[in-house]
Backbone bond lengths (Angstrom), bond angles and torsions (degrees), N, CA, C in turn:
res aa  C-N    CA-C-N  psi(-1)  N-CA   C-N-CA  omega(-1)  CA-C   N-CA-C  phi
1 M - - - 1.468 - - 1.520 110.66 -
2 Q 1.326 114.09 -41.51 1.466 119.01 -179.69 1.527 110.85 -65.40
3 I 1.332 114.52 -35.90 1.482 118.97 179.02 1.521 110.02 -64.24
4 I 1.324 115.94 -43.99 1.466 120.16 179.01 1.522 110.43 -61.52
5 F 1.331 115.71 -38.98 1.467 120.37 -179.96 1.534 111.07 -62.25
6 W 1.327 115.70 -48.19 1.466 119.52 -179.23 1.530 112.42 -66.88
7 L 1.319 118.07 -35.36 1.465 120.75 176.15 1.519 110.76 -64.87
8 A 1.313 116.69 -43.47 1.469 120.56 179.15 1.509 111.08 -64.46
9 T 1.343 115.18 -42.22 1.473 119.68 179.27 1.524 111.49 -62.87
10 S 1.344 116.08 -43.42 1.477 120.34 -179.52 1.525 111.31 -64.47
11 T 1.327 115.95 -39.57 1.469 120.28 179.81 1.513 111.07 -64.29
12 V 1.341 115.37 -46.12 1.476 119.84 178.88 1.518 110.73 -61.74
13 A 1.332 117.17 -40.92 1.468 121.28 179.70 1.526 111.40 -64.34
14 A 1.354 115.58 -42.78 1.470 120.41 -179.64 1.515 111.21 -64.03
15 L 1.332 115.67 -44.89 1.470 119.55 179.24 1.524 110.82 -64.63
16 G 1.307 115.71 -38.80 1.465 119.22 178.07 1.522 111.81 -64.55
17 Y 1.339 116.33 -39.85 1.470 120.70 178.35 1.522 111.29 -64.37
18 M 1.340 115.33 -43.67 1.473 119.18 -179.65 1.517 110.85 -63.65
19 N 1.318 116.67 -40.12 1.465 119.85 179.35 1.528 111.23 -67.85
20 A 1.332 115.43 -40.20 1.471 119.82 178.64 1.516 110.73 -65.74
21 R 1.340 114.58 -38.47 1.466 118.79 179.49 1.522 111.42 -62.18
22 K 1.327 116.13 -42.36 1.461 119.80 177.54 1.516 110.74 -61.41
23 T 1.324 115.97 -41.49 1.468 121.08 -178.77 1.514 111.35 -66.09
24 I 1.339 115.51 -40.49 1.473 119.99 -178.08 1.526 111.45 -67.65
25 F 1.332 116.11 -43.61 1.467 119.65 -173.69 1.524 114.49 -86.51
26 Q 1.322 118.01 -10.38 1.456 120.40 -178.32 1.529 112.77 -59.92
27 P 1.349 119.33 -46.10 1.482 118.98 178.10 1.526 112.57 -60.06
28 L 1.355 116.25 -35.95 1.460 120.10 178.88 1.523 111.08 -65.86
29 R 1.342 115.59 -43.52 1.467 119.25 178.05 1.526 110.58 -61.79
30 T 1.310 116.12 -41.76 1.463 120.33 -179.84 1.524 111.31 -62.57
31 E 1.334 116.31 -41.13 1.464 120.09 -179.77 1.528 111.13 -67.34
32 I 1.329 116.54 -41.07 1.468 120.29 177.98 1.522 110.40 -63.53
33 F 1.321 115.31 -39.90 1.459 120.64 178.78 1.523 111.02 -60.67
34 K 1.345 116.30 -42.10 1.467 120.94 178.28 1.527 110.31 -63.21
35 K 1.335 116.67 -43.93 1.464 120.57 179.92 1.524 110.89 -64.53
36 Q 1.322 115.36 -34.59 1.466 119.04 179.76 1.525 110.86 -67.60
37 I 1.318 116.15 -39.27 1.467 120.08 176.93 1.532 110.08 -62.92
38 E 1.331 116.93 -41.14 1.472 120.87 178.14 1.528 110.69 -62.73
39 A 1.342 116.24 -42.50 1.470 120.08 179.70 1.524 111.07 -64.06
40 L 1.317 117.30 -42.28 1.458 121.30 179.32 1.522 111.14 -67.50
41 S 1.325 117.09 -35.46 1.469 120.79 177.56 1.528 110.52 -65.35
42 S 1.338 116.59 -41.92 1.471 120.57 177.67 1.521 110.96 -62.76
43 A 1.330 115.84 -39.94 1.466 119.74 178.50 1.523 110.90 -66.69
44 L 1.322 116.39 -40.54 1.466 120.86 -178.26 1.523 111.26 -63.89
45 E 1.335 116.74 -35.93 1.467 120.95 -179.12 1.524 112.55 -62.61
46 L 1.332 116.94 -23.07 1.465 120.75 -179.67 1.526 112.22 -70.89
47 F 1.343 116.84 -20.13 1.459 120.33 -170.57 1.527 115.01 -123.10
48 V 1.313 116.92 -35.11 1.461 120.58 -165.69 1.529 112.02 -60.91
49 G 1.332 115.28 137.67 1.457 121.78 176.40 1.518 115.33 76.49
50 K 1.336 117.72 14.43 1.471 120.94 -176.87 1.519 110.58 -118.11
51 G 1.337 115.02 135.32 1.455 121.30 174.01 1.520 110.09 -96.50
52 E 1.326 115.97 -169.59 1.467 121.56 -176.75 1.532 112.54 -56.64
53 E 1.327 116.94 -46.70 1.464 120.10 -177.15 1.520 112.20 -66.00
54 E 1.354 116.37 -43.05 1.462 119.49 -179.47 1.535 111.22 -65.54
55 L 1.313 116.30 -40.17 1.459 120.36 178.05 1.529 110.77 -64.06
56 A 1.325 116.40 -39.82 1.467 120.35 178.86 1.523 111.17 -66.22
57 E 1.326 116.92 -40.61 1.462 120.32 -178.42 1.520 112.39 -71.62
58 D 1.341 117.14 -22.09 1.467 120.08 173.32 1.525 110.59 -54.78
59 F 1.330 115.90 -34.34 1.465 122.12 -178.38 1.536 112.14 -104.35
60 D 1.326 116.64 11.01 1.470 122.24 178.82 1.532 111.56 57.50
61 M 1.326 115.45 43.62 1.456 120.37 -175.98 1.526 113.11 -64.61
62 R 1.316 116.99 -37.27 1.469 119.10 -178.33 1.521 110.66 -60.11
63 F 1.334 115.30 -46.08 1.459 118.55 178.54 1.532 110.72 -68.01
64 G 1.347 116.44 -38.72 1.454 119.38 179.53 1.518 112.27 -59.65
65 V 1.318 115.99 -43.34 1.465 120.57 177.60 1.518 110.38 -63.53
66 R 1.348 116.02 -44.89 1.457 120.48 -179.03 1.529 111.15 -60.68
67 A 1.336 116.37 -42.38 1.462 120.38 -179.76 1.524 111.29 -60.46
68 N 1.317 116.54 -40.43 1.464 119.96 -178.97 1.527 112.20 -74.77
69 I 1.319 116.80 -33.75 1.469 119.49 174.54 1.519 109.70 -60.86
70 Y 1.337 116.43 -40.73 1.462 119.31 -178.55 1.526 112.60 -72.92
71 Q 1.328 117.65 -19.96 1.465 118.06 171.35 1.531 109.66 -65.09
72 M 1.324 115.69 -42.03 1.459 119.52 177.53 1.529 110.43 -69.36
73 Y 1.326 116.76 -40.68 1.470 122.45 178.85 1.530 110.36 -57.27
74 D 1.335 115.92 -49.42 1.467 119.58 -177.67 1.519 112.13 -66.94
75 A 1.334 116.44 -33.68 1.459 119.37 176.89 1.524 110.41 -64.08
76 Y 1.332 116.85 -41.33 1.459 120.32 179.04 1.529 111.32 -70.79
77 L 1.330 116.65 -39.12 1.465 121.18 178.69 1.535 110.48 -59.42
78 K 1.313 115.44 -41.57 1.467 119.83 179.11 1.520 111.24 -70.47
79 Y 1.339 115.96 -42.12 1.457 119.92 -177.57 1.533 111.93 -66.28
80 A 1.324 116.31 -49.55 1.462 120.23 -171.16 1.520 113.48 -84.21
81 F 1.337 117.06 -32.48 1.471 118.76 -171.30 1.526 113.85 -128.25
82 K 1.339 117.05 5.23 1.468 122.08 178.34 1.527 111.10 53.69
83 R 1.313 115.54 38.56 1.467 121.16 179.05 1.525 109.83 -114.93
84 K 1.338 115.52 153.29 1.456 120.78 -179.19 1.524 109.09 -143.26
85 R 1.299 116.56 132.05 1.469 120.60 177.55 1.525 110.08 -77.55
86 P 1.338 118.61 155.14 1.474 121.44 177.76 1.526 110.94 -59.85
87 D 1.309 116.48 144.45 1.462 121.21 -177.78 1.526 112.90 -59.06
88 D 1.337 115.99 -34.53 1.466 118.70 -176.70 1.534 112.48 -77.87
89 K 1.338 116.94 -0.15 1.467 121.16 177.17 1.536 111.86 -104.87
90 L 1.310 116.50 -5.45 1.456 120.05 -175.62 1.528 110.75 -75.47
91 E 1.320 115.89 127.49 1.468 121.29 -177.73 1.530 112.24 -68.22
92 Y 1.310 117.37 -22.90 1.458 121.36 -176.37 1.536 112.15 -102.33
93 R 1.330 117.41 17.66 1.458 120.31 178.28 1.539 109.82 -65.90
94 P 1.340 117.71 155.67 1.476 122.04 -171.06 1.523 115.48 -55.11
95 E 1.324 118.42 -35.10 1.465 118.47 -178.40 1.526 112.73 -70.08
96 L 1.330 117.11 -21.60 1.462 120.90 177.86 1.526 111.78 -98.88
97 C 1.313 116.65 -35.73 1.471 122.22 177.63 1.532 108.07 -127.71
98 P 1.332 116.78 82.69 1.463 120.26 -173.67 1.528 115.29 -71.80
99 S 1.326 117.39 -10.25 1.461 119.71 179.62 1.521 110.06 -136.16
100 A 1.328 115.22 167.95 1.464 120.40 179.97 1.515 109.14 -153.58
101 W 1.327 114.93 151.51 1.467 120.93 173.53 1.519 107.02 -97.50
102 V 1.322 115.53 121.00 1.460 120.36 -176.93 1.518 109.58 -115.74
103 H 1.315 115.98 125.76 1.458 121.11 179.39 1.524 109.17 -78.35
104 E 1.325 115.83 137.81 1.463 120.89 -178.18 1.522 112.01 -57.31
105 D 1.314 117.71 -41.86 1.465 120.89 179.88 1.519 111.38 -63.09
106 Y 1.349 116.01 -33.70 1.460 120.38 179.88 1.526 110.18 -65.98
107 L 1.324 117.15 -41.99 1.463 120.24 178.90 1.523 110.75 -60.95
108 K 1.327 116.12 -42.18 1.456 120.57 -179.31 1.533 110.88 -65.12
109 L 1.324 116.74 -46.74 1.458 120.72 -178.88 1.518 111.27 -68.10
110 D 1.333 116.48 -37.63 1.461 120.24 -179.96 1.523 110.55 -63.02
111 L 1.319 116.36 -39.84 1.456 120.33 178.72 1.520 110.76 -65.62
112 E 1.322 116.47 -41.01 1.453 120.57 179.60 1.521 111.65 -65.26
113 D 1.339 116.72 -33.12 1.456 120.57 179.65 1.523 112.14 -72.35
114 K 1.324 117.00 -30.64 1.458 119.81 -171.37 1.523 114.48 -93.41
115 V 1.320 116.58 -16.00 1.469 118.07 -178.11 1.514 110.67 -128.47
116 E 1.303 116.43 155.95 1.471 121.52 176.57 1.520 108.79 -143.62
117 A 1.300 115.55 146.28 1.459 120.32 -179.91 1.518 110.35 -83.80
118 T 1.318 116.38 141.63 1.468 120.89 175.56 1.520 108.45 -116.30
119 E 1.326 116.76 124.51 1.457 121.22 -176.18 1.523 111.47 -65.71
120 E 1.347 117.48 -30.08 1.456 120.69 -175.71 1.525 111.73 -64.37
121 S 1.313 117.64 -48.16 1.462 120.08 -172.96 1.523 112.83 -108.00
122 G 1.323 116.14 -16.04 1.454 118.83 -177.96 1.519 113.05 75.10
123 T 1.333 117.27 7.85 1.457 121.68 179.95 1.522 109.13 -98.61
124 R 1.337 115.89 176.57 1.452 121.20 177.66 1.525 108.60 -121.23
125 K 1.307 115.92 144.35 1.459 120.39 179.68 1.519 109.59 -136.71
126 K 1.337 116.23 155.89 1.461 120.76 179.85 1.516 111.23 -71.75
127 K 1.301 115.24 143.56 1.457 118.87 173.16 1.520 107.86 -69.26
128 T 1.293 116.74 136.28 1.457 120.27 -173.93 1.514 112.96 -99.81
129 S 1.311 118.48 -6.64 1.454 119.00 -176.25 1.518 110.92 -147.30
130 E 1.310 114.72 147.32 1.463 120.71 175.19 1.522 109.97 -111.94
131 E 1.319 116.07 15.54 1.455 121.11 -179.80 1.530 109.97 -59.11
132 G 1.295 116.16 132.33 1.445 120.82 176.27 1.514 114.97 85.40
133 K 1.355 118.21 -8.65 1.459 119.68 178.21 1.519 109.97 -75.79
134 P 1.305 118.22 135.30 1.469 120.34 176.88 1.525 109.82 -69.94
135 W 1.339 114.93 151.95 1.473 119.73 179.39 1.526 110.26 -67.16
136 E 1.312 115.01 124.89 1.456 120.97 177.86 1.521 108.00 -150.43
137 F 1.322 116.22 135.45 1.466 120.38 178.27 1.521 109.85 -123.91
138 R 1.340 115.84 125.27 1.456 121.64 176.36 1.531 108.17 -112.86
139 A 1.311 115.72 119.68 1.471 120.50 -179.84 1.520 109.54 -89.06
140 G 1.309 115.84 61.43 1.457 120.27 -178.08 1.509 113.90 -85.42
141 M 1.347 116.02 -7.64 1.461 119.92 179.19 1.530 108.81 -129.94
142 I 1.320 116.75 113.43 1.456 122.51 -178.70 1.524 109.16 -98.52
143 A 1.327 117.38 117.51 1.466 121.59 177.75 1.525 109.66 -70.93
144 V 1.323 116.89 135.52 1.466 122.53 -177.27 1.524 109.13 -116.04
145 P 1.332 118.46 119.43 1.467 120.97 -177.59 1.522 112.70 -65.54
146 R 1.323 115.70 154.99 1.464 121.83 -177.83 1.532 112.01 -56.58
147 K 1.321 116.61 -43.49 1.460 120.83 -176.66 1.523 111.61 -62.34
148 Y 1.325 117.71 -30.43 1.457 121.61 178.39 1.532 109.61 -59.61
149 G 1.332 115.60 -49.69 1.455 119.84 -178.95 1.520 112.17 -63.25
150 E 1.332 116.38 -38.98 1.461 120.23 179.77 1.521 111.60 -65.68
151 R 1.323 116.29 -41.76 1.458 120.06 -179.54 1.529 110.93 -69.41
152 E 1.319 116.90 -39.13 1.457 120.33 178.02 1.523 110.51 -61.81
153 A 1.340 117.21 -36.79 1.464 121.09 178.01 1.530 111.02 -62.81
154 E 1.330 117.20 -35.92 1.465 120.75 177.04 1.528 110.84 -63.55
155 F 1.329 115.94 -41.75 1.465 120.10 177.96 1.533 110.44 -64.87
156 R 1.326 116.95 -39.80 1.453 120.68 -179.48 1.524 111.18 -65.16
157 A 1.324 116.52 -34.47 1.458 120.19 178.11 1.524 110.73 -63.42
158 V 1.330 117.02 -39.27 1.467 121.06 176.69 1.526 109.99 -67.63
159 L 1.318 117.44 -42.03 1.461 121.33 -179.28 1.526 112.50 -66.24
160 D 1.322 117.28 -26.36 1.461 121.14 -178.84 1.524 112.81 -75.25
161 N 1.330 117.33 -10.40 1.469 120.44 178.93 1.527 109.51 -68.00
162 P 1.341 118.60 118.20 1.474 120.64 -174.28 1.520 114.66 -67.05
163 V 1.334 118.40 -18.10 1.469 119.27 -178.70 1.530 112.34 -92.94
164 L 1.334 117.54 -1.12 1.461 120.00 177.74 1.522 109.09 -66.15
165 P 1.331 118.90 125.59 1.467 120.93 -179.66 1.532 112.09 -55.12
166 V 1.305 116.34 139.65 1.462 121.91 -176.18 1.521 111.70 -58.50
167 V 1.334 117.54 -41.14 1.461 120.57 -177.29 1.527 110.72 -63.97
168 V 1.330 117.08 -35.53 1.466 120.91 177.61 1.524 110.17 -72.11
169 A 1.334 116.53 -43.15 1.464 120.80 178.89 1.528 111.13 -59.30
170 D 1.334 116.91 -41.62 1.471 121.00 179.36 1.531 111.18 -62.33
171 L 1.334 116.65 -40.89 1.464 120.39 179.90 1.524 111.51 -68.36
172 I 1.335 117.29 -34.69 1.464 120.26 177.05 1.526 109.91 -68.49
173 E 1.336 117.19 -39.17 1.469 120.62 175.53 1.527 110.28 -60.99
174 Q 1.328 116.28 -40.90 1.467 120.10 177.09 1.528 110.85 -63.67
175 Y 1.329 116.23 -37.19 1.468 119.89 177.63 1.523 110.41 -62.96
176 L 1.331 117.46 -43.94 1.464 120.53 179.16 1.523 111.45 -63.29
177 E 1.328 116.76 -33.40 1.464 119.87 174.70 1.527 110.79 -65.89
178 T 1.331 116.00 -38.40 1.468 120.08 176.70 1.516 110.41 -64.73
179 V 1.332 116.80 -40.40 1.466 121.24 177.23 1.525 110.26 -59.51
180 R 1.315 115.51 -44.00 1.467 119.56 179.34 1.530 111.02 -63.51
181 S 1.325 116.01 -41.54 1.463 120.00 178.31 1.522 111.38 -65.49
182 Y 1.331 116.01 -33.35 1.471 121.85 -178.97 1.527 110.25 -61.72
183 L 1.341 116.36 -46.83 1.463 119.41 177.35 1.525 111.01 -77.38
184 G 1.329 116.55 -39.25 1.464 120.36 -178.16 1.512 113.74 -62.54
185 A 1.342 116.90 -21.72 1.468 120.46 179.72 1.517 111.78 -61.56
186 V 1.330 117.10 -21.51 1.461 120.04 -178.89 1.529 111.16 -63.57
187 G 1.342 117.38 -26.19 1.463 120.51 -178.73 1.518 113.80 -61.83
188 P 1.337 118.88 -64.05 1.471 119.84 -179.64 1.518 113.16 -62.12
189 V 1.324 117.33 -31.46 1.469 119.69 179.90 1.529 110.00 -68.10
190 L 1.312 117.34 -42.48 1.470 120.16 179.32 1.523 111.08 -65.09
191 E 1.307 117.33 -39.02 1.467 119.04 178.76 1.527 110.64 -63.32
192 E 1.318 115.74 -38.08 1.470 120.06 177.94 1.529 110.79 -68.29
193 C 1.343 115.79 -44.52 1.465 120.06 -177.56 1.524 112.39 -70.85
194 S 1.332 116.57 -28.67 1.471 119.63 -177.51 1.527 111.75 -60.32
195 I 1.324 117.06 -28.37 1.464 121.06 -179.83 1.531 110.87 -60.97
196 E 1.342 116.62 -29.34 1.460 121.14 -176.21 1.528 113.32 -89.18
197 M 1.328 117.35 -6.51 1.473 119.78 -175.56 1.533 113.40 -57.28
198 P 1.331 120.36 -46.64 1.467 119.18 -179.46 1.530 113.47 -61.10
199 D 1.326 117.62 -34.33 1.465 120.15 179.27 1.525 112.08 -76.97
200 R 1.318 116.82 -36.90 1.467 120.27 -178.04 1.530 112.01 -77.59
201 Y 1.350 116.48 -31.83 1.463 120.24 -175.87 1.524 109.91 -131.65
202 P 1.331 116.57 71.77 1.472 119.93 -176.08 1.523 114.07 -74.57
203 T 1.347 117.97 -21.20 1.462 120.35 -178.50 1.523 110.03 -120.72
204 L 1.328 115.57 162.75 1.464 121.29 178.12 1.525 110.53 -60.54
205 E 1.328 116.12 -39.21 1.461 120.16 179.00 1.524 111.26 -61.39
206 D 1.326 116.03 -38.72 1.465 120.50 178.70 1.529 111.78 -63.91
207 I 1.322 116.49 -46.05 1.462 119.64 -176.33 1.516 111.16 -70.39
208 L 1.328 118.58 -32.51 1.460 121.10 179.20 1.528 111.62 -70.93
209 R 1.318 117.24 -22.01 1.470 121.28 178.24 1.526 111.92 -101.64
210 A 1.311 116.81 12.33 1.463 121.43 -172.26 1.528 112.60 -62.63
211 R 1.325 115.06 141.01 1.458 123.54 171.04 1.524 106.99 -125.62
212 F 1.302 116.68 147.88 1.463 118.97 -168.66 1.520 114.20 -119.51
213 G 1.328 116.45 30.13 1.455 119.84 175.28 1.518 112.12 -60.09
214 W 1.321 117.01 -33.40 1.466 120.53 -179.14 1.534 111.38 -65.34
215 I 1.350 116.22 -31.99 1.463 119.04 176.67 1.528 110.10 -72.76
216 D 1.330 116.76 -39.35 1.467 120.45 176.74 1.529 110.55 -58.72
217 N 1.330 116.31 -40.87 1.471 120.26 179.15 1.530 111.49 -64.98
218 R 1.319 116.43 -41.25 1.466 120.34 178.56 1.538 110.14 -64.59
219 L 1.321 115.62 -37.22 1.457 120.25 -179.26 1.528 111.03 -67.11
220 A 1.337 115.84 -42.62 1.470 120.14 177.88 1.524 110.34 -62.51
221 E 1.340 116.52 -40.20 1.463 121.09 179.25 1.525 110.84 -65.68
222 Y 1.324 116.48 -41.16 1.471 120.97 179.75 1.530 110.29 -62.11
223 R 1.327 116.72 -45.40 1.472 120.08 -179.75 1.525 111.01 -63.31
224 C 1.315 115.81 -40.81 1.458 120.19 179.62 1.520 110.81 -63.52
225 N 1.320 116.95 -46.37 1.460 121.60 -178.56 1.528 113.01 -65.99
226 N 1.345 115.93 -25.95 1.459 120.15 -177.88 1.528 112.80 -104.12
227 G 1.325 116.30 11.02 1.466 120.47 175.09 1.512 114.79 64.76
228 I 1.336 117.29 31.86 1.463 121.15 179.49 1.525 108.61 -93.09
229 S 1.312 116.47 100.77 1.464 122.12 -176.55 1.523 110.13 -133.97
230 L 1.326 117.26 115.86 1.456 121.40 177.92 1.524 111.02 -66.93
231 S 1.327 116.58 -40.85 1.466 119.88 -176.70 1.521 111.64 -66.28
232 D 1.329 117.92 -38.87 1.463 120.62 178.31 1.527 110.77 -63.73
233 S 1.325 116.08 -43.82 1.461 120.50 -180.00 1.523 111.13 -66.85
234 A 1.338 116.35 -39.97 1.465 120.59 178.80 1.522 111.15 -66.22
235 T 1.325 116.96 -38.67 1.466 121.27 179.10 1.519 111.04 -60.40
236 A 1.327 117.09 -38.34 1.463 120.77 178.75 1.529 110.97 -63.09
237 V 1.326 116.74 -39.35 1.469 120.54 178.57 1.525 110.29 -66.30
238 V 1.332 116.58 -49.10 1.468 121.63 -178.16 1.524 110.60 -60.10
239 H 1.324 116.66 -42.66 1.467 120.26 -179.49 1.528 110.83 -62.07
240 E 1.329 116.93 -43.17 1.461 120.68 -178.98 1.528 111.02 -66.08
241 I 1.337 116.97 -39.94 1.467 119.76 179.31 1.519 110.64 -63.56
242 R 1.319 116.65 -43.41 1.467 120.44 -176.32 1.523 113.10 -72.40
243 T 1.323 116.90 -24.10 1.463 119.33 -179.68 1.521 112.56 -99.34
244 Y 1.320 117.39 -8.27 1.468 119.84 -178.65 1.522 110.54 -63.70
245 F 1.338 115.68 -36.56 1.460 120.36 176.48 1.517 110.29 -111.45
246 D 1.340 115.66 142.05 1.461 121.64 177.64 1.518 108.40 -73.55
247 S 1.317 117.56 117.22 1.460 121.40 -175.53 1.518 112.91 -68.50
248 D 1.345 117.76 -16.84 1.457 120.45 -178.95 1.527 112.47 -77.49
249 N 1.340 116.96 -37.16 1.459 117.69 -175.41 1.530 113.96 -132.80
250 L 1.365 116.78 4.10 1.458 121.94 176.36 1.525 112.63 55.84
251 L 1.332 116.07 37.23 1.460 120.63 172.89 1.523 108.69 -107.25
252 P 1.336 117.31 149.56 1.465 118.82 179.10 1.514 111.28 -54.76
253 R 1.332 115.49 149.15 1.452 121.57 -179.98 1.523 109.74 -56.03
254 G 1.347 115.67 134.88 1.452 120.08 -178.93 1.510 112.50 97.92
255 K 1.370 117.38 -12.14 1.454 121.08 179.88 1.534 111.00 -119.82
256 S 1.300 117.01 12.39 1.450 120.37 -178.81 1.522 110.89 -74.17
257 R 1.315 115.98 154.22 1.454 120.59 179.08 1.532 110.79 -68.65
258 K 1.299 116.06 146.32 1.456 120.40 177.26 1.519 109.21 -73.59
259 R 1.309 115.65 133.76 1.449 119.62 178.09 1.511 110.22 -79.34
260 K 1.318 115.00 142.65 1.467 119.71 -179.86 1.511 109.58 -79.61
């Protein structure tokens, strides 16, 4: 009899604890749920209502591409005609493009191009002339516009929210990788297009009147062929945000009421 009494008492106590626990933690769950909705709303605002062009302009891609094209332009202008534009006219100057992506191989090759060993002194000195070197352009350094960095910081602020669902955060990270690929595509395209510079602009007059729509077309083709699409990546994020919560009852996915 005593055993039955203690079993009944323990069962009642356990059930009471479980019920109390639900009551205690319910306000906390509700508050977290509210914060999660706010985080998802902030993430959604980054994408909703924007097509490919609007998404690209968020990161100032048009200017970023132009700045990198002019890096190749100025390299050719110096090589072929020994001319140099004023520093305050350069699109890729530090105040407009305060950062750059530099490929490790480019740093190594650039160093090898600029210095040479001398057996007499064992020291290294800069090469003083490029006379006789064939025209070659390596896009190992991609200029990044100021607005790109500012916009990326906004995305990072959303990603830093601890209540943002992991699946949404992963898709936003993938979107940022697509953004990087979108601008980074200018590198291989410029190297390919640089081969045609001597034929397209054989005289100083030609290069001073140069227009670069043909490079823009090659860049669009490269992105298409390599599946680099900001809108496709953004759509995946928006779709996940909108389906993460059941719009009928605002309960997390997997906890929605069964429809009759």
